[in-house]
KOLGU-4560 file (N, C-alpha, C; in nm, 3 decimals, padded with zeros to 5 digits):
<recs>
<n_xx: -00.517 n_yy: 00.231 n_zz: -00.529 ca_xx: -00.596 ca_yy: 00.247 ca_zz: -00.383 c_xx: -00.523 c_yy: 00.377 c_zz: -00.292 mol: A seq: 1 type: MET>
<n_xx: -00.383 n_yy: 00.340 n_zz: -00.278 ca_xx: -00.334 ca_yy: 00.432 ca_zz: -00.197 c_xx: -00.351 c_yy: 00.593 c_zz: -00.250 mol: A seq: 2 type: ASP>
<n_xx: -00.312 n_yy: 00.572 n_zz: -00.378 ca_xx: -00.343 ca_yy: 00.714 ca_zz: -00.422 c_xx: -00.496 c_yy: 00.783 c_zz: -00.410 mol: A seq: 3 type: GLY>
<n_xx: -00.587 n_yy: 00.697 n_zz: -00.430 ca_xx: -00.716 ca_yy: 00.730 ca_zz: -00.418 c_xx: -00.751 c_yy: 00.799 c_zz: -00.271 mol: A seq: 4 type: ILE>
<n_xx: -00.681 n_yy: 00.716 n_zz: -00.156 ca_xx: -00.690 ca_yy: 00.738 ca_zz: -00.013 c_xx: -00.607 c_yy: 00.863 c_zz: 00.023 mol: A seq: 5 type: ILE>
<n_xx: -00.500 n_yy: 00.895 n_zz: -00.051 ca_xx: -00.404 ca_yy: 00.992 ca_zz: -00.030 c_xx: -00.467 c_yy: 01.122 c_zz: -00.089 mol: A seq: 6 type: THR>
<n_xx: -00.534 n_yy: 01.093 n_zz: -00.193 ca_xx: -00.600 ca_yy: 01.228 ca_zz: -00.281 c_xx: -00.727 c_yy: 01.272 c_zz: -00.199 mol: A seq: 7 type: GLY>
<n_xx: -00.806 n_yy: 01.160 n_zz: -00.145 ca_xx: -00.925 ca_yy: 01.207 ca_zz: -00.075 c_xx: -00.872 c_yy: 01.275 c_zz: 00.070 mol: A seq: 8 type: SER>
<n_xx: -00.776 n_yy: 01.237 n_zz: 00.124 ca_xx: -00.713 ca_yy: 01.288 ca_zz: 00.239 c_xx: -00.658 c_yy: 01.439 c_zz: 00.190 mol: A seq: 9 type: GLU>
<n_xx: -00.614 n_yy: 01.456 n_zz: 00.116 ca_xx: -00.578 ca_yy: 01.584 ca_zz: 00.077 c_xx: -00.689 c_yy: 01.680 c_zz: 00.030 mol: A seq: 10 type: ILE>
<n_xx: -00.808 n_yy: 01.638 n_zz: -00.027 ca_xx: -00.900 ca_yy: 01.713 ca_zz: -00.021 c_xx: -00.982 c_yy: 01.736 c_zz: 00.090 mol: A seq: 11 type: LEU>
<n_xx: -00.982 n_yy: 01.677 n_zz: 00.199 ca_xx: -01.063 ca_yy: 01.679 ca_zz: 00.309 c_xx: -00.989 c_yy: 01.776 c_zz: 00.388 mol: A seq: 12 type: VAL>
<n_xx: -00.827 n_yy: 01.741 n_zz: 00.427 ca_xx: -00.754 ca_yy: 01.789 ca_zz: 00.526 c_xx: -00.665 c_yy: 01.898 c_zz: 00.464 mol: A seq: 13 type: LYS>
<n_xx: -00.648 n_yy: 01.886 n_zz: 00.333 ca_xx: -00.557 ca_yy: 01.993 ca_zz: 00.281 c_xx: -00.405 c_yy: 01.980 c_zz: 00.332 mol: A seq: 14 type: GLY>
<n_xx: -00.356 n_yy: 02.062 n_zz: 00.359 ca_xx: -00.192 ca_yy: 02.095 ca_zz: 00.410 c_xx: -00.163 c_yy: 01.988 c_zz: 00.531 mol: A seq: 15 type: GLU>
<n_xx: -00.258 n_yy: 01.930 n_zz: 00.579 ca_xx: -00.238 ca_yy: 01.861 ca_zz: 00.703 c_xx: -00.267 c_yy: 01.722 c_zz: 00.643 mol: A seq: 16 type: GLU>
<n_xx: -00.283 n_yy: 01.686 n_zz: 00.543 ca_xx: -00.292 ca_yy: 01.528 ca_zz: 00.479 c_xx: -00.180 c_yy: 01.470 c_zz: 00.528 mol: A seq: 17 type: ALA>
<n_xx: -00.163 n_yy: 01.331 n_zz: 00.514 ca_xx: -00.062 ca_yy: 01.250 ca_zz: 00.527 c_xx: -00.086 c_yy: 01.153 c_zz: 00.420 mol: A seq: 18 type: LYS>
<n_xx: 00.017 n_yy: 01.093 n_zz: 00.343 ca_xx: 00.022 ca_yy: 01.016 ca_zz: 00.227 c_xx: 00.000 c_yy: 00.854 c_zz: 00.284 mol: A seq: 19 type: PRO>
<n_xx: -00.059 n_yy: 00.773 n_zz: 00.218 ca_xx: -00.074 ca_yy: 00.632 ca_zz: 00.266 c_xx: 00.009 c_yy: 00.548 c_zz: 00.160 mol: A seq: 20 type: TYR>
<n_xx: 00.045 n_yy: 00.413 n_zz: 00.212 ca_xx: 00.110 ca_yy: 00.312 ca_zz: 00.146 c_xx: 00.214 c_yy: 00.366 c_zz: 00.046 mol: A seq: 21 type: GLY>
<n_xx: 00.190 n_yy: 00.299 n_zz: -00.080 ca_xx: 00.283 ca_yy: 00.337 ca_zz: -00.172 c_xx: 00.324 c_yy: 00.482 c_zz: -00.197 mol: A seq: 22 type: TYR>
<n_xx: 00.241 n_yy: 00.570 n_zz: -00.196 ca_xx: 00.255 ca_yy: 00.724 ca_zz: -00.183 c_xx: 00.342 c_yy: 00.755 c_zz: -00.066 mol: A seq: 23 type: VAL>
<n_xx: 00.329 n_yy: 00.730 n_zz: 00.044 ca_xx: 00.395 ca_yy: 00.750 ca_zz: 00.152 c_xx: 00.555 c_yy: 00.709 c_zz: 00.154 mol: A seq: 24 type: ALA>
<n_xx: 00.578 n_yy: 00.575 n_zz: 00.092 ca_xx: 00.703 ca_yy: 00.503 ca_zz: 00.070 c_xx: 00.749 c_yy: 00.591 c_zz: -00.029 mol: A seq: 25 type: ALA>
<n_xx: 00.702 n_yy: 00.628 n_zz: -00.120 ca_xx: 00.774 ca_yy: 00.716 ca_zz: -00.243 c_xx: 00.817 c_yy: 00.854 c_zz: -00.222 mol: A seq: 26 type: GLY>
<n_xx: 00.717 n_yy: 00.928 n_zz: -00.121 ca_xx: 00.761 ca_yy: 01.029 ca_zz: -00.066 c_xx: 00.892 c_yy: 01.012 c_zz: 00.022 mol: A seq: 27 type: LYS>
<n_xx: 00.897 n_yy: 00.916 n_zz: 00.116 ca_xx: 01.009 ca_yy: 00.888 ca_zz: 00.206 c_xx: 01.116 c_yy: 00.898 c_zz: 00.101 mol: A seq: 28 type: ASP>
<n_xx: 01.133 n_yy: 00.797 n_zz: 00.012 ca_xx: 01.239 ca_yy: 00.768 ca_zz: -00.050 c_xx: 01.298 c_yy: 00.884 c_zz: -00.120 mol: A seq: 29 type: ILE>
<n_xx: 01.188 n_yy: 00.979 n_zz: -00.177 ca_xx: 01.246 ca_yy: 01.082 ca_zz: -00.260 c_xx: 01.306 c_yy: 01.189 c_zz: -00.170 mol: A seq: 30 type: ALA>
<n_xx: 01.258 n_yy: 01.171 n_zz: -00.057 ca_xx: 01.318 ca_yy: 01.290 ca_zz: 00.048 c_xx: 01.437 c_yy: 01.238 c_zz: 00.091 mol: A seq: 31 type: GLU>
<n_xx: 01.453 n_yy: 01.086 n_zz: 00.102 ca_xx: 01.601 ca_yy: 01.057 ca_zz: 00.146 c_xx: 01.714 c_yy: 01.090 c_zz: 00.010 mol: A seq: 32 type: ALA>
<n_xx: 01.656 n_yy: 01.035 n_zz: -00.114 ca_xx: 01.732 ca_yy: 01.063 ca_zz: -00.217 c_xx: 01.792 c_yy: 01.240 c_zz: -00.222 mol: A seq: 33 type: VAL>
<n_xx: 01.701 n_yy: 01.323 n_zz: -00.178 ca_xx: 01.740 ca_yy: 01.450 ca_zz: -00.155 c_xx: 01.824 c_yy: 01.505 c_zz: -00.074 mol: A seq: 34 type: LYS>
<n_xx: 01.842 n_yy: 01.412 n_zz: 00.035 ca_xx: 01.928 ca_yy: 01.400 ca_zz: 00.149 c_xx: 01.855 c_yy: 01.480 c_zz: 00.265 mol: A seq: 35 type: GLY>
<n_xx: 01.723 n_yy: 01.521 n_zz: 00.244 ca_xx: 01.655 ca_yy: 01.556 ca_zz: 00.361 c_xx: 01.602 c_yy: 01.482 c_zz: 00.493 mol: A seq: 36 type: ASN>
<n_xx: 01.636 n_yy: 01.352 n_zz: 00.463 ca_xx: 01.619 ca_yy: 01.270 ca_zz: 00.564 c_xx: 01.682 c_yy: 01.127 c_zz: 00.550 mol: A seq: 37 type: ARG>
<n_xx: 01.702 n_yy: 01.045 n_zz: 00.655 ca_xx: 01.752 ca_yy: 00.916 ca_zz: 00.642 c_xx: 01.623 c_yy: 00.817 c_zz: 00.655 mol: A seq: 38 type: ASN>
<n_xx: 01.645 n_yy: 00.694 n_zz: 00.580 ca_xx: 01.567 ca_yy: 00.592 ca_zz: 00.620 c_xx: 01.614 c_yy: 00.486 c_zz: 00.694 mol: A seq: 39 type: ILE>
<n_xx: 01.553 n_yy: 00.461 n_zz: 00.819 ca_xx: 01.593 ca_yy: 00.370 ca_zz: 00.913 c_xx: 01.568 c_yy: 00.219 c_zz: 00.831 mol: A seq: 40 type: THR>
<n_xx: 01.630 n_yy: 00.134 n_zz: 00.906 ca_xx: 01.636 ca_yy: -00.027 ca_zz: 00.875 c_xx: 01.491 c_yy: -00.056 c_zz: 00.883 mol: A seq: 41 type: VAL>
<n_xx: 01.424 n_yy: -00.031 n_zz: 00.993 ca_xx: 01.282 ca_yy: -00.054 ca_zz: 01.009 c_xx: 01.198 c_yy: -00.020 c_zz: 00.901 mol: A seq: 42 type: SER>
<n_xx: 01.213 n_yy: 00.122 n_zz: 00.866 ca_xx: 01.139 ca_yy: 00.165 ca_zz: 00.786 c_xx: 01.157 c_yy: 00.119 c_zz: 00.613 mol: A seq: 43 type: GLU>
<n_xx: 01.289 n_yy: 00.059 n_zz: 00.594 ca_xx: 01.323 ca_yy: -00.001 ca_zz: 00.476 c_xx: 01.248 c_yy: -00.112 c_zz: 00.448 mol: A seq: 44 type: GLY>
<n_xx: 01.272 n_yy: -00.206 n_zz: 00.594 ca_xx: 01.179 ca_yy: -00.326 ca_zz: 00.611 c_xx: 01.038 c_yy: -00.321 c_zz: 00.552 mol: A seq: 45 type: PHE>
<n_xx: 00.974 n_yy: -00.217 n_zz: 00.635 ca_xx: 00.842 ca_yy: -00.184 ca_zz: 00.618 c_xx: 00.783 c_yy: -00.149 c_zz: 00.467 mol: A seq: 46 type: ASP>
<n_xx: 00.897 n_yy: -00.067 n_zz: 00.419 ca_xx: 00.870 ca_yy: -00.027 ca_zz: 00.279 c_xx: 00.867 c_yy: -00.157 c_zz: 00.165 mol: A seq: 47 type: MET>
<n_xx: 00.961 n_yy: -00.260 n_zz: 00.209 ca_xx: 00.987 ca_yy: -00.358 ca_zz: 00.113 c_xx: 00.873 c_yy: -00.475 c_zz: 00.143 mol: A seq: 48 type: ALA>
<n_xx: 00.806 n_yy: -00.468 n_zz: 00.239 ca_xx: 00.671 ca_yy: -00.531 ca_zz: 00.279 c_xx: 00.559 c_yy: -00.497 c_zz: 00.203 mol: A seq: 49 type: LEU>
<n_xx: 00.546 n_yy: -00.397 n_zz: 00.163 ca_xx: 00.425 ca_yy: -00.328 ca_zz: 00.105 c_xx: 00.399 c_yy: -00.421 c_zz: -00.005 mol: A seq: 50 type: ILE>
<n_xx: 00.475 n_yy: -00.449 n_zz: -00.116 ca_xx: 00.415 ca_yy: -00.509 ca_zz: -00.243 c_xx: 00.380 c_yy: -00.684 c_zz: -00.195 mol: A seq: 51 type: PRO>
<n_xx: 00.493 n_yy: -00.723 n_zz: -00.101 ca_xx: 00.461 ca_yy: -00.845 ca_zz: -00.046 c_xx: 00.338 c_yy: -00.876 c_zz: 00.009 mol: A seq: 52 type: VAL>
<n_xx: 00.280 n_yy: -00.793 n_zz: 00.108 ca_xx: 00.158 ca_yy: -00.803 ca_zz: 00.174 c_xx: 00.060 c_yy: -00.790 c_zz: 00.083 mol: A seq: 53 type: SER>
<n_xx: 00.059 n_yy: -00.666 n_zz: -00.007 ca_xx: -00.059 ca_yy: -00.664 ca_zz: -00.106 c_xx: -00.057 c_yy: -00.808 c_zz: -00.201 mol: A seq: 54 type: ASP>
<n_xx: 00.077 n_yy: -00.863 n_zz: -00.239 ca_xx: 00.018 ca_yy: -00.994 ca_zz: -00.295 c_xx: -00.019 c_yy: -01.095 c_zz: -00.256 mol: A seq: 55 type: GLY>
<n_xx: 00.018 n_yy: -01.118 n_zz: -00.135 ca_xx: -00.032 ca_yy: -01.231 ca_zz: -00.031 c_xx: -00.173 c_yy: -01.183 c_zz: -00.022 mol: A seq: 56 type: ILE>
<n_xx: -00.232 n_yy: -01.063 n_zz: 00.011 ca_xx: -00.399 ca_yy: -01.044 ca_zz: 00.008 c_xx: -00.453 c_yy: -01.053 c_zz: -00.105 mol: A seq: 57 type: GLY>
<n_xx: -00.397 n_yy: -01.035 n_zz: -00.204 ca_xx: -00.471 ca_yy: -01.054 ca_zz: -00.339 c_xx: -00.455 c_yy: -01.168 c_zz: -00.381 mol: A seq: 58 type: GLY>
<n_xx: -00.369 n_yy: -01.256 n_zz: -00.367 ca_xx: -00.368 ca_yy: -01.407 ca_zz: -00.370 c_xx: -00.497 c_yy: -01.492 c_zz: -00.278 mol: A seq: 59 type: TYR>
<n_xx: -00.489 n_yy: -01.444 n_zz: -00.159 ca_xx: -00.569 ca_yy: -01.511 ca_zz: -00.073 c_xx: -00.722 c_yy: -01.470 c_zz: -00.106 mol: A seq: 60 type: ALA>
<n_xx: -00.749 n_yy: -01.339 n_zz: -00.148 ca_xx: -00.869 ca_yy: -01.303 ca_zz: -00.208 c_xx: -00.930 c_yy: -01.385 c_zz: -00.320 mol: A seq: 61 type: GLY>
<n_xx: -00.810 n_yy: -01.422 n_zz: -00.419 ca_xx: -00.851 ca_yy: -01.455 ca_zz: -00.555 c_xx: -00.897 c_yy: -01.626 c_zz: -00.483 mol: A seq: 62 type: LYS>
<n_xx: -00.818 n_yy: -01.694 n_zz: -00.433 ca_xx: -00.840 ca_yy: -01.820 ca_zz: -00.404 c_xx: -00.952 c_yy: -01.840 c_zz: -00.332 mol: A seq: 63 type: VAL>
<n_xx: -01.007 n_yy: -01.746 n_zz: -00.236 ca_xx: -01.113 ca_yy: -01.777 ca_zz: -00.161 c_xx: -01.254 c_yy: -01.752 c_zz: -00.231 mol: A seq: 64 type: ASN>
<n_xx: -01.244 n_yy: -01.643 n_zz: -00.340 ca_xx: -01.350 ca_yy: -01.611 ca_zz: -00.423 c_xx: -01.369 c_yy: -01.686 c_zz: -00.508 mol: A seq: 65 type: ALA>
<n_xx: -01.246 n_yy: -01.735 n_zz: -00.607 ca_xx: -01.248 ca_yy: -01.835 ca_zz: -00.710 c_xx: -01.317 c_yy: -01.964 c_zz: -00.665 mol: A seq: 66 type: VAL>
<n_xx: -01.231 n_yy: -02.014 n_zz: -00.539 ca_xx: -01.294 ca_yy: -02.163 ca_zz: -00.487 c_xx: -01.445 c_yy: -02.158 c_zz: -00.413 mol: A seq: 67 type: GLY>
<n_xx: -01.507 n_yy: -02.041 n_zz: -00.401 ca_xx: -01.643 ca_yy: -02.018 ca_zz: -00.362 c_xx: -01.736 c_yy: -02.028 c_zz: -00.484 mol: A seq: 68 type: LYS>
<n_xx: -01.699 n_yy: -01.978 n_zz: -00.603 ca_xx: -01.745 ca_yy: -01.970 ca_zz: -00.733 c_xx: -01.740 c_yy: -02.109 c_zz: -00.788 mol: A seq: 69 type: ILE>
<n_xx: -01.623 n_yy: -02.179 n_zz: -00.807 ca_xx: -01.601 ca_yy: -02.285 ca_zz: -00.841 c_xx: -01.697 c_yy: -02.388 c_zz: -00.773 mol: A seq: 70 type: SER>
<n_xx: -01.696 n_yy: -02.388 n_zz: -00.629 ca_xx: -01.761 ca_yy: -02.469 ca_zz: -00.533 c_xx: -01.945 c_yy: -02.452 c_zz: -00.561 mol: A seq: 71 type: GLY>
<n_xx: -01.953 n_yy: -02.352 n_zz: -00.591 ca_xx: -02.108 ca_yy: -02.326 ca_zz: -00.649 c_xx: -02.158 c_yy: -02.385 c_zz: -00.775 mol: A seq: 72 type: ASP>
<n_xx: -02.058 n_yy: -02.359 n_zz: -00.853 ca_xx: -02.079 ca_yy: -02.420 ca_zz: -01.003 c_xx: -02.081 c_yy: -02.554 c_zz: -00.988 mol: A seq: 73 type: LEU>
<n_xx: -02.005 n_yy: -02.629 n_zz: -00.923 ca_xx: -01.991 ca_yy: -02.765 ca_zz: -00.955 c_xx: -02.131 c_yy: -02.832 c_zz: -00.885 mol: A seq: 74 type: ILE>
<n_xx: -02.169 n_yy: -02.775 n_zz: -00.740 ca_xx: -02.285 ca_yy: -02.839 ca_zz: -00.684 c_xx: -02.414 c_yy: -02.847 c_zz: -00.765 mol: A seq: 75 type: ILE>
</recs>
């Protein structure tokens, strides 16, 4: 999804586009590896939480959707 959002942003805004989510984190990490920037502790923490929050959100969505479907089928 982050790739689609970033790609759409590039199509609309061109050079002024900014990356989102995993794409932004990957860009920042690549720049840090090249030595062009430093990643702060806060930025690193935020990057580490991206997959955690995605997992929690996906799990919550699954539980809600499956619970509702299962409940409807039982009734």
